[in-house]
LOTIVEX-975269 format. One record per atom (N, C-alpha, C): residue number from 1; residue in three letters; atom name; x, y, z. Coordinates in pm, 1 decimal, decimal comma. Example, Ala and Ser with C-alpha at 12.3 -4.5 7.8 and 13.67 -1.06 7.14 Angstrom:
BEGIN
+--------+-------+------+----------+----------+----------+
| lumvex | nuvex | semi |        u |        v |        w |
+--------+-------+------+----------+----------+----------+
|      1 |   ALA |    N |   1319,0 |   -569,0 |    780,0 |
|      1 |   ALA |   CA |   1230,0 |   -450,0 |    780,0 |
|      1 |   ALA |    C |   1320,0 |   -330,0 |    780,0 |
|      2 |   SER |    N |   1285,0 |   -225,0 |    708,0 |
|      2 |   SER |   CA |   1367,0 |   -106,0 |    714,0 |
|      2 |   SER |    C |   1290,0 |      3,0 |    787,0 |
+--------+-------+------+----------+----------+----------+
//
This chain:
BEGIN
+--------+-------+------+----------+----------+----------+
| lumvex | nuvex | semi |        u |        v |        w |
+--------+-------+------+----------+----------+----------+
|      1 |   MET |    N |    902,9 |   1451,3 |   -224,6 |
|      1 |   MET |   CA |    821,5 |   1361,5 |   -304,1 |
|      1 |   MET |    C |    825,2 |   1222,6 |   -241,1 |
|      2 |   VAL |    N |    709,2 |   1158,0 |   -236,6 |
|      2 |   VAL |   CA |    695,2 |   1025,3 |   -180,2 |
|      2 |   VAL |    C |    688,6 |    924,4 |   -294,5 |
|      3 |   LYS |    N |    771,9 |    820,3 |   -285,8 |
|      3 |   LYS |   CA |    769,8 |    716,9 |   -388,3 |
|      3 |   LYS |    C |    689,3 |    598,6 |   -337,4 |
|      4 |   ILE |    N |    583,7 |    566,4 |   -411,1 |
|      4 |   ILE |   CA |    494,7 |    456,0 |   -375,6 |
|      4 |   ILE |    C |    501,9 |    351,1 |   -485,7 |
|      5 |   ILE |    N |    526,9 |    228,1 |   -444,7 |
|      5 |   ILE |   CA |    531,3 |    116,3 |   -537,8 |
|      5 |   ILE |    C |    400,7 |     39,1 |   -526,2 |
|      6 |   VAL |    N |    340,8 |      8,7 |   -638,5 |
|      6 |   VAL |   CA |    219,0 |    -72,1 |   -640,9 |
|      6 |   VAL |    C |    258,2 |   -214,6 |   -677,5 |
|      7 |   GLY |    N |    222,9 |   -307,2 |   -589,6 |
|      7 |   GLY |   CA |    245,2 |   -449,7 |   -611,5 |
|      7 |   GLY |    C |    112,0 |   -521,8 |   -604,8 |
|      8 |   GLY |    N |    112,8 |   -640,9 |   -548,1 |
|      8 |   GLY |   CA |    -10,0 |   -718,4 |   -537,9 |
|      8 |   GLY |    C |    -41,1 |   -790,5 |   -667,3 |
|      9 |   GLN |    N |   -156,6 |   -852,6 |   -671,6 |
|      9 |   GLN |   CA |   -192,7 |   -937,7 |   -783,9 |
|      9 |   GLN |    C |   -305,5 |   -884,2 |   -871,0 |
|     10 |   ILE |    N |   -377,7 |   -783,3 |   -823,6 |
|     10 |   ILE |   CA |   -498,7 |   -738,9 |   -893,8 |
|     10 |   ILE |    C |   -501,5 |   -586,5 |   -904,7 |
|     11 |   ASP |    N |   -549,7 |   -537,8 |  -1017,7 |
|     11 |   ASP |   CA |   -581,9 |   -395,5 |  -1037,5 |
|     11 |   ASP |    C |   -464,0 |   -300,4 |  -1017,4 |
|     12 |   LYS |    N |   -343,0 |   -343,2 |  -1049,3 |
|     12 |   LYS |   CA |   -225,9 |   -258,1 |  -1027,7 |
|     12 |   LYS |    C |   -236,6 |   -124,3 |  -1101,2 |
|     13 |   ALA |    N |   -275,2 |   -127,8 |  -1227,5 |
|     13 |   ALA |   CA |   -282,8 |     -3,6 |  -1305,3 |
|     13 |   ALA |    C |   -388,7 |     90,6 |  -1248,8 |
|     14 |   ASP |    N |   -503,6 |     36,9 |  -1210,2 |
|     14 |   ASP |   CA |   -609,8 |    119,7 |  -1152,1 |
|     14 |   ASP |    C |   -564,7 |    183,3 |  -1020,9 |
|     15 |   ILE |    N |   -499,0 |    104,8 |   -936,8 |
|     15 |   ILE |   CA |   -452,2 |    156,0 |   -807,7 |
|     15 |   ILE |    C |   -345,1 |    263,2 |   -829,2 |
|     16 |   ALA |    N |   -252,8 |    239,4 |   -920,8 |
|     16 |   ALA |   CA |   -148,9 |    339,0 |   -950,3 |
|     16 |   ALA |    C |   -211,5 |    469,9 |   -997,3 |
|     17 |   LYS |    N |   -310,7 |    460,4 |  -1083,9 |
|     17 |   LYS |   CA |   -378,4 |    580,2 |  -1134,1 |
|     17 |   LYS |    C |   -447,5 |    655,8 |  -1020,5 |
|     18 |   MET |    N |   -511,8 |    582,0 |   -931,2 |
|     18 |   MET |   CA |   -578,0 |    645,7 |   -816,5 |
|     18 |   MET |    C |   -476,8 |    720,7 |   -730,2 |
|     19 |   ILE |    N |   -363,9 |    657,0 |   -703,9 |
|     19 |   ILE |   CA |   -260,3 |    719,0 |   -621,0 |
|     19 |   ILE |    C |   -211,3 |    847,2 |   -687,2 |
|     20 |   GLU |    N |   -187,0 |    842,2 |   -816,9 |
|     20 |   GLU |   CA |   -141,4 |    961,2 |   -889,4 |
|     20 |   GLU |    C |   -244,5 |   1073,0 |   -885,8 |
|     21 |   GLU |    N |   -372,0 |   1038,4 |   -900,1 |
|     21 |   GLU |   CA |   -477,5 |   1139,5 |   -898,0 |
|     21 |   GLU |    C |   -490,1 |   1204,0 |   -760,6 |
|     22 |   ILE |    N |   -476,1 |   1125,2 |   -656,0 |
|     22 |   ILE |   CA |   -489,1 |   1177,7 |   -519,8 |
|     22 |   ILE |    C |   -364,4 |   1256,2 |   -479,9 |
|     23 |   GLY |    N |   -247,4 |   1201,8 |   -510,4 |
|     23 |   GLY |   CA |   -121,3 |   1260,9 |   -465,6 |
|     23 |   GLY |    C |    -65,2 |   1369,3 |   -554,4 |
|     24 |   GLY |    N |   -107,9 |   1370,2 |   -680,8 |
|     24 |   GLY |   CA |    -58,7 |   1473,1 |   -773,2 |
|     24 |   GLY |    C |     92,7 |   1476,1 |   -780,9 |
|     25 |   ASP |    N |    149,0 |   1596,6 |   -773,6 |
|     25 |   ASP |   CA |    294,1 |   1610,3 |   -786,4 |
|     25 |   ASP |    C |    368,9 |   1579,4 |   -657,2 |
|     26 |   GLN |    N |    297,3 |   1532,6 |   -555,9 |
|     26 |   GLN |   CA |    361,3 |   1494,4 |   -429,7 |
|     26 |   GLN |    C |    404,4 |   1348,4 |   -428,5 |
|     27 |   VAL |    N |    361,6 |   1272,4 |   -530,6 |
|     27 |   VAL |   CA |    393,2 |   1129,9 |   -534,2 |
|     27 |   VAL |    C |    458,6 |   1089,8 |   -665,2 |
|     28 |   GLU |    N |    540,9 |    988,3 |   -656,1 |
|     28 |   GLU |   CA |    593,8 |    918,7 |   -771,8 |
|     28 |   GLU |    C |    547,0 |    775,1 |   -756,7 |
|     29 |   VAL |    N |    481,9 |    721,8 |   -858,9 |
|     29 |   VAL |   CA |    421,6 |    588,6 |   -850,3 |
|     29 |   VAL |    C |    484,3 |    498,6 |   -955,1 |
|     30 |   GLU |    N |    512,4 |    376,9 |   -912,7 |
|     30 |   GLU |   CA |    568,1 |    278,0 |  -1003,7 |
|     30 |   GLU |    C |    502,1 |    143,1 |   -976,0 |
|     31 |   ILE |    N |    479,0 |     67,1 |  -1080,1 |
|     31 |   ILE |   CA |    422,7 |    -67,0 |  -1067,4 |
|     31 |   ILE |    C |    535,8 |   -167,7 |  -1080,2 |
|     32 |   LYS |    N |    541,0 |   -262,1 |   -986,0 |
|     32 |   LYS |   CA |    644,6 |   -365,4 |   -987,8 |
|     32 |   LYS |    C |    585,2 |   -499,1 |   -945,4 |
|     33 |   SER |    N |    662,9 |   -604,1 |   -966,1 |
|     33 |   SER |   CA |    625,6 |   -734,3 |   -910,8 |
|     33 |   SER |    C |    634,9 |   -724,2 |   -758,5 |
|     34 |   ASP |    N |    572,6 |   -815,7 |   -689,1 |
|     34 |   ASP |   CA |    575,8 |   -812,2 |   -542,6 |
|     34 |   ASP |    C |    717,8 |   -819,8 |   -488,8 |
|     35 |   LEU |    N |    797,1 |   -907,7 |   -546,2 |
|     35 |   LEU |   CA |    934,7 |   -924,2 |   -501,3 |
|     35 |   LEU |    C |   1015,5 |   -796,3 |   -522,6 |
|     36 |   ALA |    N |   1006,9 |   -739,2 |   -640,8 |
|     36 |   ALA |   CA |   1079,3 |   -615,4 |   -670,6 |
|     36 |   ALA |    C |   1027,9 |   -499,6 |   -585,1 |
|     37 |   ALA |    N |    898,1 |   -494,7 |   -561,4 |
|     37 |   ALA |   CA |    839,7 |   -387,0 |   -480,7 |
|     37 |   ALA |    C |    889,6 |   -393,8 |   -336,7 |
|     38 |   ALA |    N |    885,0 |   -510,8 |   -277,1 |
|     38 |   ALA |   CA |    930,0 |   -526,5 |   -138,7 |
|     38 |   ALA |    C |   1079,3 |   -497,0 |   -127,2 |
|     39 |   ASN |    N |   1156,8 |   -541,9 |   -223,7 |
|     39 |   ASN |   CA |   1300,3 |   -514,1 |   -221,6 |
|     39 |   ASN |    C |   1329,3 |   -365,1 |   -236,2 |
|     40 |   ALA |    N |   1250,2 |   -294,5 |   -316,5 |
|     40 |   ALA |   CA |   1268,9 |   -150,1 |   -332,3 |
|     40 |   ALA |    C |   1248,5 |    -78,6 |   -198,5 |
|     41 |   ILE |    N |   1151,9 |   -122,7 |   -120,8 |
|     41 |   ILE |   CA |   1128,1 |    -64,2 |     11,6 |
|     41 |   ILE |    C |   1247,3 |    -95,3 |    102,3 |
|     42 |   LYS |    N |   1287,4 |   -220,7 |    104,9 |
|     42 |   LYS |   CA |   1397,7 |   -262,5 |    192,1 |
|     42 |   LYS |    C |   1527,0 |   -187,9 |    158,8 |
|     43 |   GLN |    N |   1552,2 |   -164,2 |     32,7 |
|     43 |   GLN |   CA |   1675,0 |    -97,8 |    -10,9 |
|     43 |   GLN |    C |   1666,6 |     54,8 |     -4,0 |
|     44 |   GLY |    N |   1552,0 |    107,5 |     38,4 |
|     44 |   GLY |   CA |   1536,8 |    251,9 |     48,6 |
|     44 |   GLY |    C |   1515,5 |    321,9 |    -84,6 |
|     45 |   LYS |    N |   1480,7 |    245,7 |   -187,5 |
|     45 |   LYS |   CA |   1456,8 |    303,8 |   -320,1 |
|     45 |   LYS |    C |   1311,9 |    349,0 |   -337,7 |
|     46 |   ALA |    N |   1228,4 |    316,0 |   -241,6 |
|     46 |   ALA |   CA |   1088,5 |    358,8 |   -241,7 |
|     46 |   ALA |    C |   1044,9 |    372,7 |    -96,5 |
|     47 |   ASP |    N |    937,3 |    447,0 |    -76,1 |
|     47 |   ASP |   CA |    891,2 |    474,8 |     59,5 |
|     47 |   ASP |    C |    779,9 |    382,3 |    107,8 |
|     48 |   TYR |    N |    686,0 |    349,0 |     18,8 |
|     48 |   TYR |   CA |    570,6 |    269,3 |     57,3 |
|     48 |   TYR |    C |    533,2 |    170,0 |    -51,8 |
|     49 |   TYR |    N |    470,1 |     61,5 |     -8,0 |
|     49 |   TYR |   CA |    419,3 |    -43,4 |    -95,6 |
|     49 |   TYR |    C |    269,3 |    -53,3 |    -73,4 |
|     50 |   ILE |    N |    193,5 |    -55,8 |   -181,0 |
|     50 |   ILE |   CA |     48,2 |    -74,0 |   -173,8 |
|     50 |   ILE |    C |     11,5 |   -182,3 |   -273,8 |
|     51 |   GLY |    N |    -65,4 |   -282,5 |   -228,4 |
|     51 |   GLY |   CA |   -103,6 |   -390,1 |   -318,6 |
|     51 |   GLY |    C |   -238,8 |   -450,0 |   -285,2 |
|     52 |   ALA |    N |   -301,6 |   -506,3 |   -387,1 |
|     52 |   ALA |   CA |   -433,6 |   -567,9 |   -370,1 |
|     52 |   ALA |    C |   -432,5 |   -711,1 |   -421,5 |
|     53 |   CYS |    N |   -517,6 |   -791,5 |   -361,2 |
|     53 |   CYS |   CA |   -541,5 |   -928,3 |   -406,5 |
|     53 |   CYS |    C |   -684,1 |   -966,4 |   -364,6 |
|     54 |   ASN |    N |   -717,7 |  -1092,5 |   -371,6 |
|     54 |   ASN |   CA |   -852,8 |  -1135,7 |   -334,4 |
|     54 |   ASN |    C |   -872,4 |  -1151,4 |   -183,9 |
|     55 |   THR |    N |   -763,2 |  -1164,3 |   -108,1 |
|     55 |   THR |   CA |   -776,6 |  -1186,9 |     36,1 |
|     55 |   THR |    C |   -729,7 |  -1069,3 |    120,5 |
|     56 |   GLY |    N |   -653,4 |   -978,4 |     62,0 |
|     56 |   GLY |   CA |   -602,4 |   -864,1 |    136,3 |
|     56 |   GLY |    C |   -470,6 |   -890,3 |    207,4 |
|     57 |   GLY |    N |   -423,1 |  -1013,4 |    204,3 |
|     57 |   GLY |   CA |   -299,0 |  -1044,6 |    273,4 |
|     57 |   GLY |    C |   -208,1 |  -1137,1 |    196,1 |
|     58 |   GLY |    N |   -262,5 |  -1237,9 |    132,9 |
|     58 |   GLY |   CA |   -181,5 |  -1337,5 |     62,3 |
|     58 |   GLY |    C |   -105,7 |  -1279,3 |    -54,4 |
|     59 |   GLY |    N |   -170,3 |  -1269,7 |   -168,9 |
|     59 |   GLY |   CA |   -105,4 |  -1218,3 |   -289,3 |
|     59 |   GLY |    C |    -66,4 |  -1072,5 |   -279,2 |
|     60 |   ALA |    N |   -131,0 |   -999,0 |   -191,9 |
|     60 |   ALA |   CA |    -98,1 |   -857,0 |   -176,5 |
|     60 |   ALA |    C |     25,7 |   -835,8 |    -90,9 |
|     61 |   LEU |    N |     45,1 |   -919,0 |     10,9 |
|     61 |   LEU |   CA |    148,8 |   -889,6 |    109,8 |
|     61 |   LEU |    C |    249,9 |   -999,7 |    136,1 |
|     62 |   ALA |    N |    236,2 |  -1115,7 |     78,7 |
|     62 |   ALA |   CA |    324,1 |  -1228,4 |    114,0 |
|     62 |   ALA |    C |    472,2 |  -1194,2 |    100,9 |
|     63 |   MET |    N |    512,5 |  -1138,3 |    -12,2 |
|     63 |   MET |   CA |    653,5 |  -1103,5 |    -31,5 |
|     63 |   MET |    C |    695,8 |   -990,2 |     60,8 |
|     64 |   ALA |    N |    609,0 |   -893,6 |     82,1 |
|     64 |   ALA |   CA |    642,0 |   -782,6 |    172,0 |
|     64 |   ALA |    C |    662,0 |   -833,8 |    314,8 |
|     65 |   ILE |    N |    577,2 |   -925,6 |    358,4 |
|     65 |   ILE |   CA |    592,6 |   -982,8 |    492,1 |
|     65 |   ILE |    C |    725,1 |  -1058,1 |    500,9 |
|     66 |   ALA |    N |    755,0 |  -1138,8 |    399,0 |
|     66 |   ALA |   CA |    878,3 |  -1218,3 |    400,0 |
|     66 |   ALA |    C |   1002,7 |  -1130,1 |    400,0 |
|     67 |   ILE |    N |   1001,6 |  -1021,2 |    324,7 |
|     67 |   ILE |   CA |   1121,2 |   -937,8 |    309,1 |
|     67 |   ILE |    C |   1130,2 |   -826,6 |    414,0 |
|     68 |   LEU |    N |   1017,3 |   -765,8 |    446,7 |
|     68 |   LEU |   CA |   1017,6 |   -651,4 |    538,6 |
|     68 |   LEU |    C |    983,7 |   -688,6 |    682,0 |
|     69 |   GLY |    N |    922,1 |   -805,5 |    701,2 |
|     69 |   GLY |   CA |    876,8 |   -847,2 |    833,3 |
|     69 |   GLY |    C |    733,6 |   -803,3 |    858,1 |
|     70 |   ARG |    N |    660,8 |   -885,6 |    929,3 |
|     70 |   ARG |   CA |    519,4 |   -857,4 |    957,2 |
|     70 |   ARG |    C |    499,7 |   -724,0 |   1027,7 |
|     71 |   GLN |    N |    596,6 |   -684,2 |   1110,0 |
|     71 |   GLN |   CA |    584,3 |   -559,1 |   1185,8 |
|     71 |   GLN |    C |    581,9 |   -435,8 |   1096,2 |
|     72 |   ASN |    N |    623,2 |   -449,0 |    971,0 |
|     72 |   ASN |   CA |    625,5 |   -336,2 |    878,1 |
|     72 |   ASN |    C |    513,4 |   -340,9 |    775,2 |
|     73 |   THR |    N |    420,0 |   -433,2 |    792,5 |
|     73 |   THR |   CA |    311,7 |   -451,0 |    697,0 |
|     73 |   THR |    C |    176,4 |   -447,9 |    767,0 |
|     74 |   ALA |    N |     73,3 |   -418,9 |    689,5 |
|     74 |   ALA |   CA |    -62,1 |   -420,1 |    744,8 |
|     74 |   ALA |    C |   -161,3 |   -460,9 |    637,1 |
|     75 |   SER |    N |   -245,3 |   -555,0 |    670,4 |
|     75 |   SER |   CA |   -359,6 |   -588,0 |    585,4 |
|     75 |   SER |    C |   -474,4 |   -501,4 |    634,4 |
|     76 |   VAL |    N |   -523,1 |   -413,3 |    548,5 |
|     76 |   VAL |   CA |   -625,7 |   -318,6 |    592,6 |
|     76 |   VAL |    C |   -766,5 |   -356,5 |    548,2 |
|     77 |   SER |    N |   -776,6 |   -466,5 |    472,4 |
|     77 |   SER |   CA |   -909,2 |   -522,3 |    445,8 |
|     77 |   SER |    C |   -894,9 |   -667,2 |    403,8 |
|     78 |   ALA |    N |  -1004,6 |   -739,6 |    423,1 |
|     78 |   ALA |   CA |  -1017,3 |   -878,0 |    381,8 |
|     78 |   ALA |    C |  -1161,2 |   -894,8 |    335,2 |
|     79 |   PRO |    N |  -1194,5 |  -1003,7 |    268,7 |
|     79 |   PRO |   CA |  -1332,6 |  -1020,2 |    223,8 |
|     79 |   PRO |    C |  -1431,4 |  -1003,2 |    340,2 |
|     80 |   GLY |    N |  -1522,9 |   -910,6 |    323,7 |
|     80 |   GLY |   CA |  -1624,6 |   -885,8 |    425,0 |
|     80 |   GLY |    C |  -1576,7 |   -808,2 |    545,9 |
|     81 |   ASN |    N |  -1452,4 |   -760,2 |    545,7 |
|     81 |   ASN |   CA |  -1398,8 |   -689,7 |    661,8 |
|     81 |   ASN |    C |  -1302,6 |   -580,8 |    616,2 |
|     82 |   ILE |    N |  -1342,7 |   -458,0 |    636,2 |
|     82 |   ILE |   CA |  -1256,4 |   -344,6 |    601,0 |
|     82 |   ILE |    C |  -1231,0 |   -262,7 |    727,1 |
|     83 |   LYS |    N |  -1105,4 |   -228,3 |    750,3 |
|     83 |   LYS |   CA |  -1073,8 |   -146,7 |    867,6 |
|     83 |   LYS |    C |  -1132,0 |     -7,1 |    850,2 |
|     84 |   SER |    N |  -1162,3 |     55,5 |    962,3 |
|     84 |   SER |   CA |  -1214,5 |    191,9 |    959,0 |
|     84 |   SER |    C |  -1103,9 |    287,4 |    914,4 |
|     85 |   ASP |    N |  -1143,5 |    405,5 |    871,7 |
|     85 |   ASP |   CA |  -1045,1 |    507,3 |    833,0 |
|     85 |   ASP |    C |   -947,5 |    531,8 |    947,6 |
|     86 |   GLU |    N |   -998,8 |    537,0 |   1070,0 |
|     86 |   GLU |   CA |   -914,6 |    562,3 |   1186,7 |
|     86 |   GLU |    C |   -812,7 |    450,7 |   1206,1 |
|     87 |   GLU |    N |   -854,5 |    325,8 |   1185,8 |
|     87 |   GLU |   CA |   -762,0 |    212,7 |   1199,9 |
|     87 |   GLU |    C |   -654,7 |    215,3 |   1090,9 |
|     88 |   ILE |    N |   -694,5 |    250,3 |    968,6 |
|     88 |   ILE |   CA |   -598,8 |    259,2 |    858,2 |
|     88 |   ILE |    C |   -497,0 |    370,2 |    886,7 |
|     89 |   ILE |    N |   -544,6 |    484,0 |    931,9 |
|     89 |   ILE |   CA |   -456,7 |    596,4 |    965,6 |
|     89 |   ILE |    C |   -357,2 |    555,3 |   1073,8 |
|     90 |   LYS |    N |   -402,6 |    481,4 |   1175,2 |
|     90 |   LYS |   CA |   -314,2 |    436,0 |   1282,2 |
|     90 |   LYS |    C |   -206,1 |    342,5 |   1229,8 |
|     91 |   GLU |    N |   -239,6 |    259,5 |   1131,3 |
|     91 |   GLU |   CA |   -139,7 |    170,0 |   1072,1 |
|     91 |   GLU |    C |    -28,9 |    251,6 |   1004,5 |
|     92 |   VAL |    N |    -65,9 |    356,5 |    933,3 |
|     92 |   VAL |   CA |     34,7 |    442,4 |    869,0 |
|     92 |   VAL |    C |    116,4 |    514,7 |    975,8 |
|     93 |   GLN |    N |     48,0 |    569,9 |   1074,9 |
|     93 |   GLN |   CA |    116,3 |    645,3 |   1179,8 |
|     93 |   GLN |    C |    211,6 |    558,3 |   1261,5 |
|     94 |   SER |    N |    184,0 |    428,7 |   1266,9 |
|     94 |   SER |   CA |    270,4 |    338,1 |   1344,1 |
|     94 |   SER |    C |    400,2 |    304,1 |   1271,7 |
|     95 |   GLY |    N |    414,9 |    353,1 |   1148,1 |
|     95 |   GLY |   CA |    538,7 |    332,0 |   1075,6 |
|     95 |   GLY |    C |    536,8 |    218,3 |    975,3 |
|     96 |   LYS |    N |    422,1 |    158,8 |    953,3 |
|     96 |   LYS |   CA |    412,7 |     50,5 |    854,8 |
|     96 |   LYS |    C |    446,7 |    106,4 |    717,2 |
|     97 |   LYS |    N |    506,1 |     21,8 |    633,6 |
|     97 |   LYS |   CA |    550,2 |     64,5 |    500,7 |
|     97 |   LYS |    C |    480,9 |     -9,3 |    387,2 |
|     98 |   ALA |    N |    414,1 |   -121,0 |    417,0 |
|     98 |   ALA |   CA |    348,6 |   -199,9 |    312,6 |
|     98 |   ALA |    C |    205,2 |   -228,8 |    354,3 |
|     99 |   PHE |    N |    112,1 |   -206,8 |    260,7 |
|     99 |   PHE |   CA |    -29,7 |   -219,2 |    290,0 |
|     99 |   PHE |    C |    -97,5 |   -305,9 |    185,6 |
|    100 |   GLY |    N |   -175,7 |   -402,2 |    232,2 |
|    100 |   GLY |   CA |   -249,8 |   -488,8 |    142,9 |
|    100 |   GLY |    C |   -399,0 |   -480,8 |    171,5 |
|    101 |   PHE |    N |   -478,3 |   -506,4 |     68,7 |
|    101 |   PHE |   CA |   -623,6 |   -501,9 |     83,1 |
|    101 |   PHE |    C |   -687,0 |   -578,1 |    -31,4 |
|    102 |   THR |    N |   -817,1 |   -604,4 |    -18,5 |
|    102 |   THR |   CA |   -888,6 |   -668,9 |   -127,6 |
|    102 |   THR |    C |   -920,8 |   -564,5 |   -233,2 |
|    103 |   ALA |    N |   -910,6 |   -604,4 |   -357,1 |
|    103 |   ALA |   CA |   -926,9 |   -510,5 |   -468,5 |
|    103 |   ALA |    C |  -1061,9 |   -439,4 |   -466,9 |
|    104 |   GLN |    N |  -1167,4 |   -507,8 |   -424,6 |
|    104 |   GLN |   CA |  -1299,5 |   -444,1 |   -425,7 |
|    104 |   GLN |    C |  -1311,1 |   -329,9 |   -325,6 |
|    105 |   HIS |    N |  -1214,8 |   -316,3 |   -234,3 |
|    105 |   HIS |   CA |  -1216,6 |   -207,7 |   -136,4 |
|    105 |   HIS |    C |  -1127,3 |    -89,9 |   -174,9 |
|    106 |   LYS |    N |  -1067,0 |    -94,6 |   -292,5 |
|    106 |   LYS |   CA |   -967,7 |      7,8 |   -329,2 |
|    106 |   LYS |    C |  -1024,0 |    149,5 |   -326,1 |
|    107 |   ASP |    N |  -1149,2 |    167,5 |   -365,7 |
|    107 |   ASP |   CA |  -1206,1 |    302,8 |   -368,1 |
|    107 |   ASP |    C |  -1219,3 |    363,1 |   -228,3 |
|    108 |   SER |    N |  -1231,7 |    278,2 |   -127,7 |
|    108 |   SER |   CA |  -1240,8 |    325,8 |     10,5 |
|    108 |   SER |    C |  -1103,8 |    340,2 |     75,5 |
|    109 |   ILE |    N |  -1013,5 |    249,2 |     42,3 |
|    109 |   ILE |   CA |   -886,4 |    242,1 |    112,9 |
|    109 |   ILE |    C |   -778,6 |    332,8 |     54,3 |
|    110 |   VAL |    N |   -762,6 |    334,6 |    -75,4 |
|    110 |   VAL |   CA |   -651,8 |    409,0 |   -136,7 |
|    110 |   VAL |    C |   -653,6 |    557,3 |    -98,8 |
|    111 |   PRO |    N |   -767,3 |    625,6 |   -103,4 |
|    111 |   PRO |   CA |   -765,4 |    767,5 |    -62,9 |
|    111 |   PRO |    C |   -719,7 |    788,8 |     81,6 |
|    112 |   VAL |    N |   -764,6 |    704,3 |    172,3 |
|    112 |   VAL |   CA |   -725,6 |    718,4 |    313,3 |
|    112 |   VAL |    C |   -576,0 |    693,5 |    328,7 |
|    113 |   LEU |    N |   -526,8 |    587,3 |    267,2 |
|    113 |   LEU |   CA |   -383,4 |    555,9 |    275,4 |
|    113 |   LEU |    C |   -297,2 |    668,3 |    219,4 |
|    114 |   VAL |    N |   -327,8 |    711,3 |     98,7 |
|    114 |   VAL |   CA |   -243,7 |    811,8 |     32,7 |
|    114 |   VAL |    C |   -246,4 |    943,9 |    108,9 |
|    115 |   LYS |    N |   -362,2 |    987,3 |    150,7 |
|    115 |   LYS |   CA |   -370,4 |   1114,4 |    224,3 |
|    115 |   LYS |    C |   -292,4 |   1108,2 |    354,8 |
|    116 |   GLU |    N |   -299,9 |    994,8 |    424,9 |
|    116 |   GLU |   CA |   -224,8 |    984,4 |    551,7 |
|    116 |   GLU |    C |    -75,6 |    969,4 |    525,4 |
|    117 |   ILE |    N |    -37,4 |    897,6 |    423,1 |
|    117 |   ILE |   CA |    104,8 |    888,6 |    388,2 |
|    117 |   ILE |    C |    159,2 |   1027,7 |    360,9 |
|    118 |   LEU |    N |     86,6 |   1107,2 |    285,7 |
|    118 |   LEU |   CA |    132,1 |   1244,5 |    257,0 |
|    118 |   LEU |    C |    136,2 |   1328,8 |    383,5 |
|    119 |   ASN |    N |     41,9 |   1308,9 |    475,2 |
|    119 |   ASN |   CA |     44,9 |   1380,7 |    604,0 |
|    119 |   ASN |    C |    170,1 |   1344,6 |    682,3 |
|    120 |   GLN |    N |    210,1 |   1219,2 |    678,1 |
|    120 |   GLN |   CA |    327,8 |   1172,7 |    753,2 |
|    120 |   GLN |    C |    457,5 |   1230,0 |    695,2 |
|    121 |   GLU |    N |    455,2 |   1260,7 |    568,2 |
|    121 |   GLU |   CA |    576,1 |   1306,8 |    500,9 |
|    121 |   GLU |    C |    594,5 |   1458,0 |    506,9 |
|    122 |   LYS |    N |    501,1 |   1529,0 |    567,9 |
|    122 |   LYS |   CA |    512,2 |   1674,7 |    578,4 |
|    122 |   LYS |    C |    614,4 |   1714,5 |    682,5 |
+--------+-------+------+----------+----------+----------+
//
């Protein structure tokens, strides 16, 4: 089972529900503050962090970057700019543990992220 923590500043409940619907019994999802979410990853109490904000990096990833380091995080969308499915998949495959994006892109990004995270955990 993969434990995914939802942080960020916007749409946490919606994103958590999407993750649960996509991952089914393969995922455990919890909503936390950004600080608690990043610390859970660092302490090995969770596997991945997913969060949304208005910019895709600030409110979604600031604490994760500070606690986990930029090398373990990826902003996969920003206003007017969304990474391709292939680019998002490469970010997961490279070992990143925290992902941020703009909330309006959640319907495109969350399915790609969750499916690739589950592929990595097989």
